[in-house]
VOSE-305695 format. One line per 3 residues: number of its first residue (from 1); for each residue x, y, z of C-alpha. Coordinates in steps of 0.001 Angstrom, whole numbers, always signed. Example, Ala and Ser with C-alpha at 12.3 -4.5 7.8 and 13.67 -1.06 7.14 Angstrom:
% VOSE-305695
1 = +12300,-4500,+7800 ~ +13670,-1060,+7140
% end
This chain:
% VOSE-305695
1 = -22,-27,+94 ~ +1433,+3449,-1159 ~ -343,+5877,+1070
4 = -1117,+5940,+4953 ~ -4470,+4739,+5564 ~ -6780,+5927,+8480
7 = -8436,+2640,+9049 ~ -7385,-510,+11147 ~ -5646,-3331,+8895
10 = -7063,-6767,+8836 ~ -4488,-9448,+7210 ~ -6162,-11833,+5097
13 = -5250,-15327,+3976 ~ -3958,-16245,+474 ~ -7203,-18220,+147
16 = -9500,-15399,+1086 ~ -7081,-13044,-1102 ~ -8066,-15022,-4209
19 = -11610,-14926,-3337 ~ -11982,-11040,-3031 ~ -9655,-10724,-5990
22 = -12353,-12823,-7855 ~ -14986,-10202,-7195 ~ -16639,-11315,-4021
25 = -17277,-8702,-1357 ~ -17454,-10941,+1639 ~ -14328,-12033,+3908
28 = -15190,-15014,+6249 ~ -13833,-15116,+9775 ~ -11475,-18242,+8587
31 = -9877,-16145,+6290 ~ -8686,-13306,+8920 ~ -5143,-13936,+9984
34 = -4723,-10699,+12006 ~ -6639,-7528,+12861 ~ -7035,-5013,+15509
37 = -9250,-6506,+18660 ~ -9843,-2999,+19612 ~ -11847,-2057,+16687
40 = -15499,-1263,+17421 ~ -17966,-3725,+15799 ~ -19471,-2369,+12515
43 = -16416,-48,+11917 ~ -14894,+322,+8684 ~ -11412,-1664,+8273
46 = -8867,-2079,+5456 ~ -8308,-5600,+4250 ~ -4960,-6352,+2875
49 = -3008,-9534,+1928 ~ -351,-11263,+3484 ~ +2006,-9309,+1397
52 = +507,-5724,+2242 ~ -1606,-5546,-1094 ~ -4705,-3432,-555
55 = -7848,-5558,-1203 ~ -10624,-3253,-5 ~ -12457,-1425,+2662
58 = -15452,-2746,+4574 ~ -17474,-3134,+7644 ~ -16314,-5200,+10283
61 = -18870,-7496,+11932 ~ -17387,-9434,+15171 ~ -20659,-11615,+15507
64 = -20965,-12976,+12000 ~ -19172,-15525,+9858 ~ -19037,-12960,+7407
67 = -16186,-10920,+9127 ~ -15614,-8249,+6611 ~ -18074,-6842,+4238
70 = -16362,-4857,+1422 ~ -17987,-1621,+56 ~ -14985,-432,-1757
73 = -11768,-1593,-3758 ~ -10395,+1950,-4209 ~ -7946,+3186,-1894
76 = -8859,+6594,-2916 ~ -12495,+6688,-1610 ~ -13516,+8637,+1569
79 = -16584,+7208,+3087 ~ -18383,+10756,+3721 ~ -21786,+11874,+2377
82 = -20822,+12720,-926 ~ -19495,+8977,-1377 ~ -22940,+7462,-70
85 = -25026,+10212,-1911 ~ -23249,+9114,-5165 ~ -23930,+5310,-4479
88 = -27496,+6067,-3823 ~ -27805,+8252,-6901 ~ -26235,+5303,-9076
91 = -28800,+2986,-7803 ~ -31633,+5235,-8454 ~ -30289,+6011,-11838
94 = -30193,+2346,-12773 ~ -33833,+1589,-11581 ~ -34912,+4568,-13872
97 = -33267,+2876,-16665 ~ -34255,-845,-16332 ~ -37707,-199,-14826
100 = -38808,+2690,-16675 ~ -42334,+4072,-15477 ~ -42331,+931,-13111
103 = -39990,+2982,-10607 ~ -43014,+3681,-8335 ~ -43051,+88,-7205
106 = -39648,-1481,-7102 ~ -36431,-2354,-5166 ~ -34469,+685,-5014
109 = -31302,-903,-3150 ~ -30411,-4496,-3383 ~ -27650,-4851,-715
112 = -24288,-5961,-1988 ~ -25617,-5732,-5788 ~ -25628,-1742,-5127
115 = -22639,-1476,-2810 ~ -24654,-1402,+260 ~ -24079,-4683,+2251
118 = -27085,-5881,+4265 ~ -29452,-3201,+3081 ~ -32611,-3595,+1281
121 = -35014,-817,+385 ~ -38137,-1504,-1476 ~ -40545,+1489,-2792
124 = -44193,+928,-2473 ~ -45636,+4033,-4001 ~ -44988,+6629,-1285
127 = -43425,+4517,+1266 ~ -39937,+3169,+1491 ~ -39661,-171,+3562
130 = -36319,-718,+4505 ~ -34366,-3934,+5987 ~ -30838,-3739,+7496
133 = -29075,-6962,+7960 ~ -25488,-5791,+8727 ~ -24030,-4078,+11590
136 = -22114,-1820,+9372 ~ -25138,-529,+7618 ~ -27047,-98,+11006
139 = -24319,+2200,+12430 ~ -24460,+4531,+9418 ~ -28251,+4140,+9113
142 = -28944,+7894,+10166 ~ -26515,+8927,+7278 ~ -27795,+6798,+4561
145 = -31655,+7176,+4891 ~ -31595,+10851,+4893 ~ -29493,+11028,+1728
148 = -31926,+8433,+466 ~ -34825,+10417,+790 ~ -32801,+13510,-439
151 = -31965,+11613,-3516 ~ -35706,+10670,-4294 ~ -37205,+13828,-3496
154 = -34906,+15963,-5702 ~ -35932,+13882,-8383 ~ -39342,+14730,-7922
157 = -40528,+11537,-6120 ~ -43209,+11782,-3427 ~ -42412,+9803,-327
160 = -44526,+10178,+2696 ~ -42550,+7793,+4987 ~ -39657,+5466,+5650
163 = -40650,+2154,+7541 ~ -37933,+73,+9044 ~ -38822,-3808,+9019
166 = -35876,-4949,+11001 ~ -37950,-7417,+12828 ~ -36050,-10434,+11331
169 = -34123,-13091,+13449 ~ -31070,-13121,+11328 ~ -30072,-9437,+12745
172 = -29269,-11418,+15963 ~ -26407,-13236,+14127 ~ -24796,-9753,+13662
175 = -25306,-8665,+17316 ~ -28580,-6526,+16470 ~ -32023,-6380,+18050
178 = -34883,-7084,+16026 ~ -37429,-4187,+15983 ~ -39809,-2291,+13559
181 = -41484,+1150,+13097 ~ -41466,+4423,+11382 ~ -38063,+5990,+10874
184 = -38084,+9644,+12049 ~ -36339,+12047,+10189 ~ -36594,+16041,+9836
187 = -39349,+17135,+7610 ~ -41088,+13996,+7102 ~ -44182,+13747,+9723
190 = -44964,+10063,+10895 ~ -47693,+8628,+8592 ~ -50957,+7596,+10281
193 = -51012,+4196,+8519 ~ -48458,+1805,+7312 ~ -50929,+512,+4324
196 = -50533,+1962,+1050 ~ -51589,+921,-2493 ~ -49509,-65,-5325
199 = -50307,-713,-8946 ~ -48247,-3681,-10879 ~ -48634,-4689,-14271
202 = -52191,-2652,-13988 ~ -53286,-4503,-10930 ~ -53758,-2570,-7479
205 = -52635,-4070,-4361 ~ -52954,-3093,-737 ~ -49417,-3382,+799
208 = -49116,-3303,+4487 ~ -45459,-2574,+5073 ~ -45488,-3140,+8705
211 = -47119,-6503,+8748 ~ -46647,-8169,+5235 ~ -44149,-10683,+4546
214 = -40359,-9554,+4107 ~ -40696,-5759,+3415 ~ -44377,-5853,+2617
217 = -44930,-7437,-970 ~ -42870,-9623,-3328 ~ -41468,-7456,-6129
220 = -39043,-9909,-7580 ~ -41717,-11743,-9676 ~ -43046,-8793,-11298
223 = -42429,-9347,-14927 ~ -42752,-13381,-14463 ~ -46389,-12452,-13386
226 = -46902,-10630,-16875 ~ -45309,-13772,-18679 ~ -47965,-15952,-17092
229 = -50711,-13344,-17743 ~ -49944,-13682,-21505 ~ -50545,-17534,-21491
232 = -53593,-17498,-19263 ~ -56329,-16418,-21593 ~ -59023,-18728,-21714
235 = -57553,-21160,-19340 ~ -58556,-22813,-16085 ~ -55832,-21822,-13816
238 = -54602,-23036,-10302 ~ -52033,-20681,-8442 ~ -50554,-22638,-5564
241 = -48980,-20862,-2755 ~ -50767,-17574,-3940 ~ -49889,-15324,-856
244 = -51793,-12095,-1568 ~ -52892,-13300,-5214 ~ -50328,-11731,-7295
247 = -49863,-14547,-10099 ~ -53618,-15389,-9468 ~ -54518,-11792,-10316
250 = -52473,-11492,-13318 ~ -53761,-14898,-14708 ~ -57525,-13422,-14355
253 = -56633,-9954,-15669 ~ -54958,-11885,-18557 ~ -58250,-13331,-19519
256 = -58469,-16607,-17679 ~ -61660,-18413,-17597 ~ -61465,-19319,-13967
259 = -58704,-18966,-11433 ~ -58171,-20771,-8100 ~ -55886,-19063,-5671
262 = -54787,-21427,-2876 ~ -52552,-21023,+182 ~ -52312,-22269,+3588
265 = -52589,-18860,+5223 ~ -55968,-17673,+5960 ~ -55016,-14117,+6637
268 = -53125,-14272,+2969 ~ -56230,-15424,+1383 ~ -58410,-12793,+2777
271 = -55950,-10233,+1251 ~ -56015,-12080,-1985 ~ -59877,-11668,-1867
274 = -59861,-8211,-1117 ~ -57178,-7479,-3936 ~ -59562,-9451,-6354
277 = -62615,-7205,-5302 ~ -60403,-3982,-5741 ~ -59464,-5105,-9414
280 = -63078,-6308,-10099 ~ -61806,-10026,-10714 ~ -63645,-11718,-7888
283 = -66238,-13249,-10323 ~ -63661,-15346,-12069 ~ -61978,-16445,-9094
286 = -62224,-18704,-6151 ~ -59945,-19083,-2899 ~ -58917,-22074,-906
289 = -57349,-21832,+2475 ~ -55331,-25291,+2375 ~ -51678,-26660,+2649
292 = -50531,-27403,-837 ~ -48856,-30419,+108 ~ -52488,-31745,+750
295 = -54118,-30102,-2015 ~ -52604,-31500,-4740 ~ -52816,-35144,-3694
298 = -56497,-34394,-2825 ~ -57033,-33226,-6324 ~ -55118,-36047,-7882
301 = -57360,-38737,-5979 ~ -60685,-36861,-7074 ~ -59581,-37691,-10676
304 = -59599,-35732,-13856 ~ -57822,-32581,-15075 ~ -59619,-29395,-13216
307 = -57007,-27165,-14420 ~ -55031,-26662,-17599 ~ -52448,-23978,-16225
310 = -50816,-24562,-12721 ~ -48457,-22182,-11169 ~ -46106,-23177,-8269
313 = -44426,-20276,-6395 ~ -43519,-21623,-3087 ~ -41491,-20175,-332
316 = -37892,-20857,+55 ~ -37842,-24400,+841 ~ -34229,-24023,+2002
319 = -32331,-21285,+3837 ~ -28999,-23195,+4253 ~ -26712,-25778,+2514
322 = -27356,-28284,+5087 ~ -31292,-28817,+3988 ~ -30809,-28631,+369
325 = -31605,-32391,+41 ~ -34900,-32258,+2046 ~ -35835,-28963,+54
328 = -35089,-30798,-3217 ~ -37683,-33402,-2139 ~ -40396,-31066,-1165
331 = -39891,-29297,-4595 ~ -40073,-32656,-6402 ~ -43086,-33637,-4524
334 = -45140,-30553,-5371 ~ -43892,-30384,-8898 ~ -44632,-34060,-9555
337 = -48201,-33801,-8184 ~ -48785,-30731,-10468 ~ -47536,-32519,-13535
340 = -49829,-35508,-13055 ~ -52713,-32998,-12628 ~ -52194,-31414,-15763
343 = -53722,-32697,-19425 ~ -51549,-33055,-22385 ~ -51071,-29576,-23793
346 = -51562,-27953,-20518 ~ -49189,-25167,-19051 ~ -47001,-25138,-16282
349 = -44885,-22431,-14184 ~ -42650,-23403,-11379 ~ -40311,-21463,-9251
352 = -37757,-21546,-6510 ~ -36571,-18364,-4544 ~ -33665,-19936,-2681
355 = -30051,-19254,-3792 ~ -29085,-22329,-2056 ~ -31115,-24413,-4567
358 = -28835,-23819,-7417 ~ -30482,-23768,-11026 ~ -28692,-26882,-12063
361 = -30266,-28745,-9228 ~ -33677,-27468,-9779 ~ -33547,-28463,-13452
364 = -32322,-31855,-12378 ~ -35253,-32240,-10097 ~ -37759,-30966,-12973
367 = -36202,-33574,-15212 ~ -36942,-36428,-12392 ~ -40316,-35073,-11672
370 = -41519,-34829,-15427 ~ -40027,-38505,-15931 ~ -41825,-39862,-12812
373 = -45159,-38151,-14096 ~ -44620,-39787,-17515 ~ -44647,-36317,-19605
376 = -42034,-34279,-21279 ~ -41772,-30549,-20742 ~ -41798,-28137,-23611
379 = -39860,-25096,-22350 ~ -41541,-21711,-23202 ~ -39371,-19375,-21140
382 = -36625,-19528,-18220 ~ -36682,-16302,-16385 ~ -35106,-14829,-13183
385 = -35763,-11862,-10827 ~ -36766,-8532,-12160 ~ -33850,-6370,-13063
388 = -34557,-3928,-9941 ~ -32994,-7116,-8272 ~ -29594,-7045,-10010
391 = -27693,-10117,-10549 ~ -23779,-9616,-9943 ~ -21798,-12430,-11550
394 = -19062,-12541,-8995 ~ -21625,-12698,-6128 ~ -23840,-15795,-6604
397 = -25872,-15079,-3772 ~ -27642,-12341,-5796 ~ -28757,-14833,-8413
400 = -31433,-16761,-6385 ~ -34835,-16845,-8422 ~ -35519,-19538,-10804
403 = -38741,-19400,-12866 ~ -39657,-21785,-15841 ~ -42685,-21982,-17917
406 = -43424,-25083,-19884 ~ -45993,-26784,-21913 ~ -46819,-30339,-20766
409 = -46586,-32790,-24020
% end
């Protein structure tokens, strides 16, 4: 390193150095050879190789297996307000480019993919829903969020509140408490309600950012829902794991003859019903509160082919590598059951939202399910998450959503 640095140095192993040189921003605890034990948890530190080569600067996390999360590889960067404002502006400009008019309802910041490790910001019309999963981002929260508001307002975007959805257990791995509530900032009064209305693909939804899943609503399937809508006209559709009805509503809006929306959660089904009524689609829809692992076998036992288009959009069946095997079995069971229910010429959409289930394994599972069902799959589309959830090729964790549409032949 040529210049004197103001940040504590942490020396990284050869393996860790190669990992960082390959483009990944995480340095694991086992790759740290030496560091300053007096550093405050969440502070900025320099990562250097055993030979003293500067690798980058990032947030130290003493409680996590991910010991350092890099935010920059440029030794000239100064991590002041101008730096973070510039990062936010880059993220917002990117969304305006790739999402166009859909920026009123999109992911504004996607963690490492935007250079904000552990930070998620989703925009639901006039509310920003924020989740912070790293101690470093938590430490500078009061710097980042006002800057975020400043950038959006300067672009003429109307924001009436920022809601913190930090009620997730993973925060405890970083030594942080769980909490949720409105973020108080100067010039922005606390809203009376955390419920807002969004419009996605021409469909209106009521979104409760305080109590909805994750940050309030799943935005990553936005354009996959449109792909389903294009095929739904005149078809009898079963949407499994419907949650608040997004795929089902897109199918109905696309002209489906009838749509059944099914989910194990009674509260989710009630919200789906309300969303159907809001969009005037209730007359072509019905709703089932039932475990999909019980619903599909029941329909199979009843015989016939009541549906000619089935959609599977389950929650992540695995959140660690240790449970990938059981997750694969779960995915195969529901995919096999669905394929057996469909007639020849029927249509089938299936997804996995876990990055621990790699695409190759998901595809292998689909091959096996199709073979056991005695059918062939004619691929129509292979899709991923919407571009407001950008994929960094050197960070496989950002590539998590698999979505396939087939015709059964």
